[in-house]
N, C-alpha and C positions, 0 to 999 in steps of 0.2 A: 848685818847678816853675813855669814861666811859663804864660801863657795859651795855650790851644789855637789852632792855625791854623784859620781859618774860611774855608770855600769856599762860593761860591754853588751853588745846586742844579744838578746835572748838570755842574759844572765842576771836580770834584775831579781831581787828577792821577792818573796810573796808579800802582799800588802801594798804593792805599788801597781798602778795601771795608767795607761794612756787615756786620753779623752775618748777615743773610740772604744777602748775596752770598758771604760766606765759606762758609756752609753749602752753597750751590749748587755751590761748588767742592770740597766734601768737606773743608772746613777749619773750625776754630774758633779764637777769639782766643787760647786757651791761657794765660790769665793776664796777657797784656800790657795795659798801660793804654790808654785811648783816645788815639789819635794826633792826631785832628783832628775837625772837625765840619762838616757841611753845614747851610746855612740856606736855607730856602725862604720868601721873604717872603709875607705874607698881608695883606689890606687892613685888616681891623678888629681883628685879633688879633696876638699875637706870632708870630714866625716858627716854622715847623716845623723841628725840629732832628733830624738823624740823626748818630749817632756813627760815626766811621770808625776802622778798625784797619789796621795794616800787614800786607799779604799775606805779605811775606817772613818775618815773625815768627810767623805763624799755624801751628798744628800740625794734623795730621790728626784727624778726628772719631774718637772711640773706637768700635770695632766693637760691634755689638749682640750680646751673649752670650745663650745660651739662658736663663740666669737672669733677665737684664734683660727679655728678651722675655716670659717668663712673668709677671714682676711687672707689666709694662705691660698685658698681657691681663687680669690680675686687677683692676687699677685701673680699666680701661675697663669691665669687667663690673660692677664696683661702681657706676659712674656710671650704668649702664643699669638697675640693679635698683631697683624701686620699694620704698621702705621700708614702705609700707602693705600692699600685696598680695604682696610678695616675688617678683613676676614680672619677667622680663627684658622691658623695654618695647620693645626693638629700636631705641632711640635714646637719646641722652644726656638724662637727665631735667633740665629747666630748674630752676635753683636758685630762681627766683622762685616756681615751683609747689611744689617740694619732693617731689612725687609724680608718678606718671604721669598723663596727661591724663584717663583714665577715673576715676581715684581723686579727682583734683582737681575734676572737673566730672561728678559722677555723674548718670546719666540718671534723671529723675524717674519715668519709667515702669517702671524696673527692668530694661529690656532692655539687653543688652550688645552694642553694635555696631549696624550698619545692618540693616534688615529686607529688603534686596534681595539 
């Protein structure tokens, strides 16, 4: 296979789209190879590159089934559950901390939360 066609940023012809643009149209690449690429020049670093796919070869996004929805909910719940105190933190626990904020930075006075 030859080199990919390269287009300047915002100058790609109709019929090409990035993954995000395909998703906004309710489509996915569907196993097709990258058809072209966009390059946005930058001053002191290499260019930003975005890969393009052909819209006419894209296929519809698979529908969300009840089983997939349940699996996604379980995965998100696991990301919110603190491994130390086993409580739902109400937010995705940062991997840098590894635990919820109260467990990562315990209050030296022993009180839990604000006093107001």
